[in-house]
C-alpha atoms as a printed R data frame, in Angstrom:
    type eleno elety resid chain resno       x      y      z
1   ATOM     1    CA   MET     A     1  -6.173  4.091 26.237
2   ATOM     2    CA   GLN     A     2  -9.048  4.671 28.639
3   ATOM     3    CA   LYS     A     3  -6.850  6.658 31.001
4   ATOM     4    CA   HIS     A     4  -6.125  9.281 28.287
5   ATOM     5    CA   LEU     A     5  -9.740  9.667 27.130
6   ATOM     6    CA   PRO     A     6 -10.842 11.969 29.981
7   ATOM     7    CA   ILE     A     7  -8.022 14.380 29.090
8   ATOM     8    CA   VAL     A     8  -8.695 14.269 25.332
9   ATOM     9    CA   LEU     A     9 -12.439 15.024 25.601
10  ATOM    10    CA   PRO     A    10 -12.099 18.188 27.731
11  ATOM    11    CA   ALA     A    11  -9.261 19.390 25.528
12  ATOM    12    CA   ALA     A    12 -11.361 18.816 22.388
13  ATOM    13    CA   ALA     A    13 -14.305 20.623 23.976
14  ATOM    14    CA   LEU     A    14 -12.053 23.553 24.855
15  ATOM    15    CA   VAL     A    15 -10.703 23.739 21.291
16  ATOM    16    CA   LEU     A    16 -14.260 23.664 19.865
17  ATOM    17    CA   ALA     A    17 -15.445 26.337 22.297
18  ATOM    18    CA   PHE     A    18 -12.490 28.559 21.397
19  ATOM    19    CA   ALA     A    19 -13.085 28.044 17.663
20  ATOM    20    CA   TRP     A    20 -16.781 28.879 18.059
21  ATOM    21    CA   ALA     A    21 -16.050 32.030 20.058
22  ATOM    22    CA   SER     A    22 -13.472 33.255 17.578
23  ATOM    23    CA   CYS     A    23 -15.885 32.744 14.665
24  ATOM    24    CA   SER     A    24 -18.797 34.574 16.275
25  ATOM    25    CA   LYS     A    25 -19.513 38.157 15.265
26  ATOM    26    CA   SER     A    26 -17.548 40.680 17.237
27  ATOM    27    CA   LYS     A    27 -19.428 43.711 18.468
28  ATOM    28    CA   SER     A    28 -17.858 47.049 19.175
29  ATOM    29    CA   THR     A    29 -18.804 47.752 22.766
30  ATOM    30    CA   ASP     A    30 -17.478 49.931 25.505
31  ATOM    31    CA   PRO     A    31 -17.873 48.232 28.888
32  ATOM    32    CA   GLY     A    32 -17.382 51.610 30.555
33  ATOM    33    CA   ASN     A    33 -20.229 53.273 28.675
34  ATOM    34    CA   PRO     A    34 -23.531 51.352 28.625
35  ATOM    35    CA   THR     A    35 -25.361 54.329 27.052
36  ATOM    36    CA   VAL     A    36 -23.105 54.265 23.985
37  ATOM    37    CA   ASN     A    37 -23.568 50.494 23.815
38  ATOM    38    CA   LEU     A    38 -27.370 50.895 23.706
39  ATOM    39    CA   VAL     A    39 -27.167 53.633 21.062
40  ATOM    40    CA   THR     A    40 -24.823 51.645 18.824
41  ATOM    41    CA   ALA     A    41 -26.251 48.136 19.346
42  ATOM    42    CA   ALA     A    42 -28.546 48.263 16.286
43  ATOM    43    CA   SER     A    43 -30.042 50.730 13.831
44  ATOM    44    CA   TRP     A    44 -32.930 52.971 14.916
45  ATOM    45    CA   LYS     A    45 -36.078 53.937 13.028
46  ATOM    46    CA   TYR     A    46 -39.031 56.201 13.675
47  ATOM    47    CA   ASP     A    47 -41.821 54.841 15.874
48  ATOM    48    CA   THR     A    48 -44.072 57.742 16.878
49  ATOM    49    CA   SER     A    49 -44.021 61.410 17.873
50  ATOM    50    CA   GLY     A    50 -46.165 64.101 19.432
51  ATOM    51    CA   ILE     A    51 -46.735 66.531 22.280
52  ATOM    52    CA   ASP     A    52 -46.058 65.438 25.853
53  ATOM    53    CA   LEU     A    53 -48.300 67.712 27.929
54  ATOM    54    CA   ASN     A    54 -47.247 66.539 31.395
55  ATOM    55    CA   LYS     A    55 -43.602 65.815 30.478
56  ATOM    56    CA   ASP     A    56 -43.761 62.149 31.491
57  ATOM    57    CA   GLY     A    57 -42.206 60.824 28.268
58  ATOM    58    CA   VAL     A    58 -45.534 59.666 26.797
59  ATOM    59    CA   VAL     A    59 -47.154 61.223 23.728
60  ATOM    60    CA   ASP     A    60 -50.437 62.860 24.798
61  ATOM    61    CA   ILE     A    61 -51.307 64.527 21.485
62  ATOM    62    CA   GLY     A    62 -50.203 62.633 18.402
63  ATOM    63    CA   GLY     A    63 -47.847 64.398 16.065
64  ATOM    64    CA   ASP     A    64 -47.406 61.773 13.365
65  ATOM    65    CA   SER     A    65 -48.994 64.176 10.880
66  ATOM    66    CA   LEU     A    66 -46.107 66.603 11.485
67  ATOM    67    CA   ILE     A    67 -43.594 64.009 10.305
68  ATOM    68    CA   THR     A    68 -43.461 63.407  6.563
69  ATOM    69    CA   ALA     A    69 -43.673 59.896  5.136
70  ATOM    70    CA   CYS     A    70 -40.148 60.250  3.794
71  ATOM    71    CA   GLN     A    71 -38.854 60.836  7.351
72  ATOM    72    CA   LYS     A    72 -40.829 57.993  8.924
73  ATOM    73    CA   ASP     A    73 -38.887 55.322  7.045
74  ATOM    74    CA   ASP     A    74 -35.400 56.744  7.713
75  ATOM    75    CA   ILE     A    75 -32.927 54.428  9.417
76  ATOM    76    CA   TYR     A    76 -30.236 55.831 11.719
77  ATOM    77    CA   THR     A    77 -27.129 53.761 12.401
78  ATOM    78    CA   PHE     A    78 -24.884 55.091 15.167
79  ATOM    79    CA   LYS     A    79 -21.307 53.815 15.349
80  ATOM    80    CA   SER     A    80 -19.137 53.810 18.456
81  ATOM    81    CA   ASP     A    81 -16.583 56.144 16.791
82  ATOM    82    CA   SER     A    82 -19.144 59.028 16.901
83  ATOM    83    CA   THR     A    83 -20.061 58.685 13.236
84  ATOM    84    CA   GLY     A    84 -23.233 57.358 11.747
85  ATOM    85    CA   THR     A    85 -25.229 56.763  8.609
86  ATOM    86    CA   LEU     A    86 -28.701 57.894  7.691
87  ATOM    87    CA   ASP     A    87 -30.475 55.628  5.195
88  ATOM    88    CA   GLU     A    88 -33.396 57.350  3.455
89  ATOM    89    CA   GLY     A    89 -35.421 54.142  3.411
90  ATOM    90    CA   ALA     A    90 -37.851 53.335  0.599
91  ATOM    91    CA   THR     A    91 -39.209 56.898  0.361
92  ATOM    92    CA   LYS     A    92 -36.709 59.686 -0.260
93  ATOM    93    CA   CYS     A    93 -37.648 63.251  0.642
94  ATOM    94    CA   HIS     A    94 -35.922 64.536 -2.505
95  ATOM    95    CA   VAL     A    95 -35.434 62.273 -5.511
96  ATOM    96    CA   GLY     A    96 -31.880 63.504 -6.127
97  ATOM    97    CA   ASP     A    97 -30.717 62.865 -2.565
98  ATOM    98    CA   PRO     A    98 -28.296 60.000 -1.994
99  ATOM    99    CA   GLN     A    99 -29.718 56.848 -0.398
100 ATOM   100    CA   THR     A   100 -27.340 57.204  2.538
101 ATOM   101    CA   ALA     A   101 -25.651 60.166  4.190
102 ATOM   102    CA   PRO     A   102 -23.039 60.316  6.945
103 ATOM   103    CA   PHE     A   103 -23.445 62.218 10.197
104 ATOM   104    CA   THR     A   104 -21.540 62.764 13.412
105 ATOM   105    CA   TRP     A   105 -22.960 62.479 16.896
106 ATOM   106    CA   SER     A   106 -22.043 62.692 20.555
107 ATOM   107    CA   LEU     A   107 -23.625 62.445 23.959
108 ATOM   108    CA   THR     A   108 -23.265 65.581 26.061
109 ATOM   109    CA   THR     A   109 -24.449 66.932 29.409
110 ATOM   110    CA   ASN     A   110 -23.733 63.723 31.328
111 ATOM   111    CA   GLN     A   111 -25.106 61.662 28.434
112 ATOM   112    CA   THR     A   112 -28.559 63.261 28.631
113 ATOM   113    CA   VAL     A   113 -28.327 65.134 25.319
114 ATOM   114    CA   LEU     A   114 -27.770 63.747 21.829
115 ATOM   115    CA   ALA     A   115 -25.844 66.197 19.645
116 ATOM   116    CA   ILE     A   116 -26.228 65.157 16.008
117 ATOM   117    CA   SER     A   117 -25.024 66.813 12.792
118 ATOM   118    CA   SER     A   118 -27.692 65.380 10.517
119 ATOM   119    CA   ASN     A   119 -30.075 67.630  8.603
120 ATOM   120    CA   THR     A   120 -33.100 65.413  9.202
121 ATOM   121    CA   LEU     A   121 -35.777 64.695 11.778
122 ATOM   122    CA   LEU     A   122 -32.945 64.255 14.282
123 ATOM   123    CA   SER     A   123 -30.680 67.282 14.220
124 ATOM   124    CA   GLY     A   124 -29.003 69.605 16.659
125 ATOM   125    CA   ASN     A   125 -29.203 68.981 20.392
126 ATOM   126    CA   ILE     A   126 -31.990 66.638 21.460
127 ATOM   127    CA   ASN     A   127 -32.685 65.659 25.066
128 ATOM   128    CA   ILE     A   128 -32.794 61.974 25.983
129 ATOM   129    CA   PHE     A   129 -35.829 61.073 28.095
130 ATOM   130    CA   SER     A   130 -35.145 57.331 28.155
131 ATOM   131    CA   LEU     A   131 -33.144 54.685 26.336
132 ATOM   132    CA   SER     A   132 -33.512 50.908 26.400
133 ATOM   133    CA   SER     A   133 -32.393 48.058 24.180
134 ATOM   134    CA   THR     A   134 -35.507 48.485 21.983
135 ATOM   135    CA   LYS     A   135 -36.833 52.028 22.512
136 ATOM   136    CA   TRP     A   136 -35.309 55.516 22.526
137 ATOM   137    CA   VAL     A   137 -37.399 58.508 23.639
138 ATOM   138    CA   LEU     A   138 -35.990 61.909 22.665
139 ATOM   139    CA   TYR     A   139 -37.496 65.355 23.180
140 ATOM   140    CA   LYS     A   140 -37.151 69.066 22.570
141 ATOM   141    CA   ASP     A   141 -38.854 71.741 24.620
142 ATOM   142    CA   THR     A   142 -40.236 74.417 22.333
143 ATOM   143    CA   THR     A   143 -42.871 77.127 22.129
144 ATOM   144    CA   ILE     A   144 -46.011 76.959 19.999
145 ATOM   145    CA   SER     A   145 -48.283 80.035 20.033
146 ATOM   146    CA   ASN     A   146 -46.516 81.338 23.156
147 ATOM   147    CA   ILE     A   147 -47.152 78.054 24.992
148 ATOM   148    CA   GLY     A   148 -44.237 75.921 26.127
149 ATOM   149    CA   VAL     A   149 -44.563 72.314 24.963
150 ATOM   150    CA   ARG     A   150 -42.420 69.212 24.926
151 ATOM   151    CA   TYR     A   151 -42.207 67.479 21.552
152 ATOM   152    CA   ILE     A   152 -41.303 63.788 21.754
153 ATOM   153    CA   VAL     A   153 -39.860 61.533 19.062
154 ATOM   154    CA   GLN     A   154 -39.694 57.811 19.797
155 ATOM   155    CA   LEU     A   155 -37.354 55.536 17.906
156 ATOM   156    CA   LYS     A   156 -37.289 51.745 17.910
157 ATOM   157    CA   HIS     A   157 -35.157 48.841 16.711
């Protein structure tokens, strides 16, 4: 019996490992596109915003007062099939609005621009300054009083 024990234990360990792996949550990832994987890994919510004077990706003049409270608690969930869901959070901008709304999105211009169909804080074409597993810095260059400025919106997990 002792001669068969070394074979039985590794086989049992292999069966347990396989069972554990098959029961773990599967995640939709695209090994060929790490940017999409970062975007779709978890939901995003507002962190901060403002003017970036020297265009280094850091808010120099706070713009939190430009963002309404009902936008600050929105939650954006991006799915790998180029769809997504906006959850209004605890504070809706309009009482009659649904709690969630669908949107479509894509990455364009060599994955440096987020194109999003939502009619919210994030809409249209928004440039990507940086993206990590916990922080997403987006920006739009615009003109205020004939002065070109970069407006940054930072999202977080």
